[in-house]
C-alpha positions as CSV (number, residue, x, y, z in Angstrom):
1,M,59.0,87.3,-53.5
2,K,56.9,87.5,-50.4
3,K,53.5,85.9,-50.6
4,I,50.6,87.9,-49.1
5,N,47.8,86.0,-47.5
6,I,44.5,87.8,-47.6
7,D,41.3,86.4,-46.1
8,S,38.2,87.1,-48.1
9,K,36.4,87.9,-44.8
10,D,38.6,90.9,-44.4
11,I,37.7,92.5,-47.8
12,K,34.8,94.9,-47.6
13,P,32.7,95.7,-50.6
14,L,33.1,99.1,-52.2
15,D,30.3,101.6,-51.2
16,T,29.8,103.2,-54.6
17,D,26.6,104.3,-56.2
18,G,27.8,104.5,-59.8
19,I,26.8,108.1,-60.3
20,R,30.2,109.4,-61.1
21,P,30.9,107.0,-64.0
22,L,27.5,107.6,-65.4
23,N,28.0,111.4,-65.2
24,I,31.3,111.1,-67.1
25,G,29.7,108.9,-69.8
26,T,26.7,111.3,-70.2
27,V,29.0,114.3,-70.5
28,L,31.1,112.4,-73.1
29,F,28.0,111.6,-75.1
30,A,26.9,115.2,-75.0
31,I,30.4,116.3,-76.2
32,A,30.3,113.7,-78.9
33,T,26.9,114.9,-80.0
34,L,28.1,118.5,-80.4
35,F,31.3,117.3,-82.1
36,I,29.4,115.2,-84.7
37,F,26.9,117.9,-85.3
38,F,29.5,120.5,-86.2
39,Q,31.6,118.1,-88.5
40,N,31.3,119.2,-92.1
41,G,32.7,117.2,-94.9
42,V,34.6,114.8,-92.7
43,I,32.0,112.0,-92.7
44,S,29.1,111.5,-95.2
45,E,25.7,112.8,-94.4
46,A,24.2,109.3,-93.9
47,D,27.0,108.3,-91.5
48,K,26.5,111.7,-89.7
49,V,22.8,111.0,-89.1
50,I,23.6,107.5,-87.7
51,W,26.3,108.7,-85.4
52,L,24.2,111.7,-84.3
53,R,21.4,109.3,-83.3
54,I,23.7,107.1,-81.4
55,A,25.2,110.0,-79.5
56,I,21.8,111.6,-78.7
57,F,20.4,108.3,-77.5
58,G,23.5,107.7,-75.4
59,F,23.0,111.1,-73.8
60,F,19.3,110.6,-73.1
61,L,19.9,107.1,-71.7
62,G,22.5,108.6,-69.4
63,I,20.1,111.2,-68.2
64,I,17.5,108.5,-67.5
65,G,20.1,106.4,-65.7
66,L,21.2,109.3,-63.6
67,R,17.6,109.9,-62.5
68,I,17.2,106.2,-61.6
69,L,20.5,106.2,-59.6
70,H,19.7,109.4,-57.8
71,N,16.3,107.9,-56.8
72,R,18.0,104.7,-55.7
73,K,20.6,106.5,-53.6
74,R,17.8,108.6,-52.0
75,K,15.8,105.5,-51.1
76,L,18.8,103.7,-49.7
77,K,19.5,106.6,-47.4
78,E,16.0,106.5,-45.9
């Protein structure tokens, strides 16, 4: 097997802003919220309330995070 020598000086950091993964997570939390909301009889009402809260908070935290990342990206471009 051939050994590959890579110098750490040649490796450039990725230029990512994290908006795409946060978008995906926020959309998944929105879908989970709708899915949990329309579940009838699959989970108990107490569990349903807990999971709805988790999904809703995840969605809103994603929205807040998106706003922060968009502001950060805009400031970095200036």
